[in-house]
ZAMARGU-4260 file (C-alpha; in steps of 0.2 Angstrom, whole numbers, plus 5000, padded with zeros to 4 digits):
<rodrens>
0) 5405/5361/5623 | 5416/5353/5609 | 5430/5367/5603 | 5437/5372/5587 | 5450/5361/5589
5) 5444/5347/5598 | 5434/5344/5581 | 5450/5345/5571 | 5460/5329/5584 | 5454/5316/5574
10) 5470/5307/5576 | 5469/5305/5554 | 5486/5292/5548 | 5492/5290/5533 | 5505/5276/5533
15) 5522/5283/5526 | 5521/5269/5511 | 5503/5274/5506 | 5510/5291/5506 | 5525/5288/5495
20) 5516/5277/5483 | 5504/5294/5480 | 5520/5303/5479 | 5526/5304/5462 | 5509/5306/5455
25) 5504/5321/5466 | 5520/5328/5464 | 5519/5330/5445 | 5501/5337/5447 | 5508/5350/5458
30) 5520/5353/5444 | 5509/5356/5431 | 5497/5367/5443 | 5511/5379/5447 | 5516/5380/5428
35) 5498/5384/5423 | 5498/5398/5437 | 5511/5407/5428 | 5501/5409/5414 | 5489/5415/5427
40) 5482/5435/5433 | 5481/5431/5452 | 5494/5427/5463 | 5493/5414/5475 | 5496/5417/5496
45) 5499/5404/5507 | 5498/5407/5526 | 5506/5394/5540 | 5500/5398/5558 | 5499/5385/5573
50) 5507/5379/5588 | 5526/5375/5588 | 5531/5357/5581 | 5516/5357/5570 | 5524/5354/5554
55) 5525/5374/5547 | 5542/5375/5542 | 5541/5357/5534 | 5525/5361/5525 | 5535/5377/5517
60) 5549/5365/5514 | 5542/5353/5506 | 5532/5366/5493 | 5549/5372/5487 | 5556/5355/5485
65) 5540/5349/5476 | 5540/5365/5463 | 5550/5377/5457 | 5556/5391/5470 | 5561/5404/5456
70) 5544/5406/5457 | 5539/5405/5472 | 5543/5420/5487 | 5545/5412/5505 | 5547/5422/5519
75) 5549/5418/5539 | 5544/5433/5550 | 5555/5438/5565 | 5557/5453/5575 | 5555/5468/5564
80) 5571/5475/5558 | 5576/5493/5561 | 5571/5498/5544 | 5555/5486/5546 | 5551/5496/5563
85) 5553/5513/5556 | 5539/5511/5545 | 5520/5504/5545 | 5516/5487/5554 | 5511/5480/5537
90) 5524/5487/5524 | 5536/5474/5526 | 5520/5460/5522 | 5517/5472/5505 | 5533/5472/5501
95) 5535/5453/5502 | 5520/5450/5492 | 5521/5439/5476 | 5516/5445/5458 | 5502/5436/5447
100) 5506/5420/5441 | 5516/5417/5456 | 5516/5408/5473 | 5519/5415/5492 | 5523/5405/5506
105) 5521/5415/5524 | 5527/5408/5542 | 5525/5418/5556 | 5517/5432/5546 | 5503/5446/5551
110) 5496/5433/5564 | 5511/5429/5573 | 5511/5444/5584 | 5493/5448/5588 | 5493/5432/5595
115) 5509/5432/5605 | 5504/5447/5613 | 5486/5444/5618 | 5494/5426/5625 | 5507/5437/5636
120) 5496/5450/5640 | 5504/5464/5632 | 5487/5470/5623 | 5470/5467/5630 | 5456/5461/5620
125) 5451/5478/5611 | 5468/5482/5605 | 5470/5462/5599 | 5453/5465/5589 | 5458/5482/5581
130) 5474/5471/5576 | 5462/5456/5568 | 5453/5471/5558 | 5466/5476/5550 | 5472/5460/5546
135) 5455/5458/5538 | 5455/5470/5529 | 5471/5468/5523 | 5468/5450/5516 | 5449/5457/5507
140) 5461/5470/5499 | 5470/5458/5492 | 5456/5445/5489 | 5447/5458/5481 | 5461/5461/5468
145) 5461/5442/5462 | 5472/5434/5474 | 5468/5417/5480 | 5471/5415/5499 | 5477/5398/5509
150) 5477/5398/5528 | 5483/5383/5535 | 5483/5384/5555 | 5493/5367/5560 | 5487/5361/5574
155) 5494/5348/5589 | 5486/5345/5605 | 5495/5347/5620 | 5500/5330/5624 | 5509/5330/5605
160) 5517/5346/5607 | 5524/5341/5623 | 5530/5323/5615 | 5539/5331/5600 | 5548/5346/5612
165) 5554/5330/5621 | 5559/5321/5607 | 5571/5334/5599 | 5575/5340/5618 | 5582/5322/5618
170) 5589/5322/5601 | 5610/5327/5600 | 5609/5333/5584 | 5593/5345/5588 | 5592/5348/5604
175) 5599/5366/5600 | 5581/5369/5591 | 5572/5367/5609 | 5574/5383/5621 | 5568/5388/5639
180) 5555/5399/5629 | 5547/5383/5620 | 5543/5377/5636 | 5537/5394/5643 | 5527/5395/5626
185) 5521/5376/5630 | 5514/5379/5649 | 5504/5393/5640 | 5496/5381/5628 | 5479/5381/5634
190) 5479/5400/5632 | 5488/5399/5616 | 5472/5389/5609 | 5459/5400/5617 | 5466/5416/5609
195) 5468/5405/5591 | 5450/5402/5592 | 5446/5417/5593 | 5458/5422/5579 | 5452/5410/5566
200) 5433/5415/5569 | 5437/5434/5570 | 5447/5431/5552 | 5440/5417/5542 | 5428/5424/5529
205) 5425/5418/5510 | 5440/5429/5504 | 5453/5422/5517 | 5446/5404/5523 | 5455/5393/5535
210) 5460/5376/5534 | 5463/5369/5552 | 5477/5353/5550 | 5479/5340/5562 | 5497/5339/5559
215) 5502/5326/5573 | 5503/5314/5557 | 5518/5320/5546 | 5512/5310/5531 | 5493/5315/5532
220) 5499/5334/5536 | 5508/5334/5519 | 5495/5325/5509 | 5482/5335/5517 | 5492/5354/5513
225) 5496/5347/5496 | 5481/5342/5491 | 5472/5358/5497 | 5484/5369/5488 | 5483/5359/5470
230) 5464/5358/5470 | 5460/5376/5477 | 5472/5383/5463 | 5468/5372/5449 | 5450/5374/5451
235) 5453/5395/5452 | 5462/5395/5437 | 5447/5383/5428 | 5435/5394/5436 | 5445/5411/5429
240) 5447/5404/5412 | 5426/5401/5413 | 5421/5420/5420 | 5420/5435/5408 | 5427/5449/5413
245) 5412/5462/5417 | 5405/5476/5404 | 5412/5493/5409 | 5397/5504/5406 | 5398/5521/5400
250) 5388/5534/5409 | 5384/5547/5401 | 5392/5564/5412 | 5379/5577/5419 | 5385/5594/5423
255) 5390/5596/5441 | 5377/5608/5450 | 5390/5612/5464 | 5408/5603/5471 | 5422/5607/5483
260) 5430/5615/5471 | 5417/5628/5464 | 5418/5636/5480 | 5437/5641/5480 | 5441/5659/5477
265) 5455/5659/5463 | 5454/5674/5462 | 5467/5674/5477 | 5485/5684/5471 | 5501/5688/5479
270) 5512/5701/5471 | 5528/5700/5466 | 5535/5711/5479 | 5529/5702/5495 | 5532/5686/5488
275) 5550/5684/5488 | 5552/5691/5508 | 5535/5677/5510 | 5543/5663/5504 | 5561/5667/5512
280) 5552/5668/5528 | 5542/5652/5526 | 5556/5643/5521 | 5567/5647/5535 | 5551/5642/5545
285) 5550/5625/5537 | 5570/5623/5538 | 5568/5624/5556 | 5552/5612/5559 | 5559/5598/5547
290) 5574/5598/5560 | 5565/5596/5574 | 5554/5582/5564 | 5570/5572/5558 | 5576/5575/5579
295) 5561/5565/5585 | 5560/5554/5570 | 5542/5561/5562 | 5540/5554/5545 | 5531/5565/5533
300) 5521/5560/5516 | 5514/5573/5504 | 5503/5568/5491 | 5502/5580/5477 | 5485/5580/5465
305) 5480/5591/5453 | 5475/5597/5435 | 5489/5597/5422 | 5499/5612/5423 | 5490/5617/5437
310) 5510/5620/5445 | 5512/5604/5457 | 5531/5601/5451 | 5534/5622/5456 | 5526/5621/5472
315) 5536/5604/5476 | 5553/5613/5471 | 5549/5627/5481 | 5546/5616/5497 | 5560/5607/5496
320) 5573/5620/5494 | 5571/5621/5513 | 5573/5602/5515 | 5592/5590/5517 | 5592/5582/5499
325) 5599/5564/5510 | 5581/5567/5521 | 5568/5566/5505 | 5562/5560/5490 | 5553/5565/5476
330) 5543/5550/5466 | 5536/5556/5452 | 5520/5542/5446 | 5517/5538/5430 | 5508/5522/5422
335) 5514/5506/5431 | 5528/5496/5424 | 5525/5477/5421 | 5532/5471/5439 | 5520/5484/5448
340) 5504/5481/5436 | 5507/5461/5442 | 5505/5466/5460 | 5490/5477/5469 | 5490/5495/5464
345) 5494/5502/5481 | 5510/5488/5482 | 5520/5501/5474 | 5517/5515/5486 | 5518/5506/5501
350) 5535/5502/5496 | 5538/5521/5495 | 5532/5523/5513 | 5547/5533/5521 | 5558/5531/5534
355) 5558/5539/5552 | 5563/5555/5551 | 5561/5559/5530 | 5549/5565/5518 | 5543/5557/5504
360) 5536/5568/5491 | 5523/5559/5478 | 5520/5569/5462 | 5502/5560/5459 | 5498/5548/5468
365) 5488/5533/5473 | 5472/5543/5471 | 5474/5540/5450 | 5464/5524/5454 | 5450/5536/5457
370) 5454/5549/5443 | 5463/5542/5426 | 5459/5525/5430 | 5439/5529/5433 | 5439/5540/5419
375) 5447/5531/5405 | 5438/5516/5410 | 5453/5505/5417 | 5443/5499/5430 | 5427/5493/5433
380) 5412/5501/5444 | 5414/5488/5461 | 5433/5490/5459 | 5431/5508/5458 | 5418/5510/5474
385) 5430/5496/5481 | 5445/5507/5482 | 5439/5520/5492 | 5439/5508/5508 | 5457/5501/5502
390) 5463/5520/5501 | 5456/5525/5516 | 5463/5510/5527 | 5480/5511/5518 | 5480/5530/5525
395) 5474/5526/5543 | 5489/5513/5543 | 5501/5525/5538 | 5493/5539/5551 | 5493/5527/5565
400) 5510/5521/5564 | 5514/5539/5568 | 5517/5547/5553 | 5510/5564/5544 | 5502/5562/5529
405) 5497/5578/5518 | 5486/5579/5503 | 5485/5594/5491 | 5473/5597/5476 | 5479/5612/5465
410) 5464/5618/5458 | 5464/5632/5440 | 5450/5634/5430 | 5449/5629/5414 | 5453/5646/5407
415) 5470/5646/5417 | 5473/5629/5411 | 5473/5632/5391 | 5483/5647/5393 | 5497/5637/5404
420) 5495/5624/5387 | 5499/5640/5374 | 5514/5648/5386 | 5522/5629/5387 | 5519/5628/5369
425) 5526/5644/5365 | 5541/5641/5377 | 5554/5630/5369 | 5562/5623/5386 | 5544/5619/5394
430) 5538/5611/5377 | 5541/5593/5382 | 5529/5597/5397 | 5514/5598/5385 | 5509/5582/5379
435) 5492/5575/5367 | 5488/5566/5384 | 5487/5586/5391 | 5475/5589/5378 | 5466/5573/5377
440) 5463/5574/5399 | 5456/5594/5396 | 5441/5585/5385 | 5437/5577/5399 | 5438/5591/5410
445) 5420/5587/5417 | 5421/5570/5421 | 5439/5572/5430 | 5430/5588/5442 | 5417/5574/5445
450) 5429/5564/5450 | 5440/5576/5463 | 5424/5581/5470 | 5418/5564/5473 | 5437/5558/5481
455) 5440/5573/5491 | 5420/5570/5502 | 5424/5553/5501 | 5442/5551/5506 | 5445/5566/5519
460) 5447/5560/5537 | 5451/5568/5552 | 5468/5561/5551 | 5472/5564/5532 | 5461/5577/5526
465) 5463/5585/5509 | 5469/5605/5507 | 5462/5612/5492 | 5474/5625/5485 | 5468/5640/5475
470) 5480/5640/5459 | 5474/5651/5447 | 5490/5662/5456 | 5506/5653/5455 | 5513/5661/5472
475) 5499/5661/5480 | 5500/5641/5478 | 5517/5639/5483 | 5514/5649/5499 | 5498/5640/5504
480) 5508/5623/5501 | 5521/5629/5514 | 5512/5636/5526 | 5500/5622/5528 | 5515/5609/5530
485) 5523/5620/5542 | 5504/5621/5551 | 5504/5602/5552 | 5520/5600/5556 | 5521/5613/5572
490) 5503/5604/5577 | 5510/5587/5578 | 5528/5593/5585 | 5521/5603/5600
</rodrens>
């Protein structure tokens, strides 16, 4: 049976003179395409993978030469830095994503390590497939958000690769590029190709298809890469101009018969006399656990959600009093900036993932996607549905890296919220906290409650469960948050 790569080895050639003849016109088309892309509502992500010597770097260099590099993000990945190794594997790829209207060119990206690890038998088939599943979800998430993803597998047969290695090895100006490791890889060529075929078959999909390129002839290789990119981007820009944005259909709210929130006992209280000693005791407990976590390089991420005036800020302040300010960061989340809007909505949260041994505390979080963006109809129904899986995948990657993730929903009833709003209005130094938006959100209480119920049900997993906090009594809420954090830390640090 003909292999995937044997079908590509067609010995196609393009005389250098023929390429030079069309180069000026093709370069003009590339520049015009890039200028059009700058005004488009999507980024272009181009991944170059393949065998050594197949022109991956040369292709990236040519694209930067022919187009304006100011609007191109170019990244080549090697061994993770200390900072990168302390975070989930995909953190550095999320960090380096291009904004809408830009190109991202990637060498030795998310396909390199799984391929090499499998070839050198550091991982088995099951582990490889698990890593490929993460890659597919990552690419599908970006494609669903509008990114145009083009993946090139640059191929040389074994004979051509050996010829390339010999040529550089005998060149007095370039022999330094060839090392013993390159020849070690070449001896495993068949294993590389077998694994590569499996990788391509597992990760080839409509949103992120592979283009296999016979790279033996440099002019033909360059022509294939350039024309494929120019055509794909031009067609996508034209298609987006024709496409109508989906209508957002506003559904009438129905009363919620029962939700996870209605089961909470909001009458729970802690007396002022008991609160002081208990808070002091729990802070001491937390401080001891925090020091142990730091010594073991355990990162912690806390996500706080809840009704307006539910006491998120107060709970966070009581918690952080037990930590060293050098080892935690509180991240208040507001409406995204222009830069953040130009990326996938999870981009700004990926960038904030903790380094080893540190705490990151989100005062509101990525769950705004399922709450305010849903209620205010900032996203359509399909995007809302898709976001559940994207968030669970995001949290799974955090947990699989060993980061401890806790999610808190602080719950109060409508009467308690009204009382707190009035108190804020009457207190000069708290008045700034009360905004017109708070009153508008209150009018949509039932819609928010429905969204919270669905959010908790569909995103509470074994690794990342929700903690629902009865917050009508602030003292009870603050203690429950700290005690829950201590319990989870003790479980992890056993």
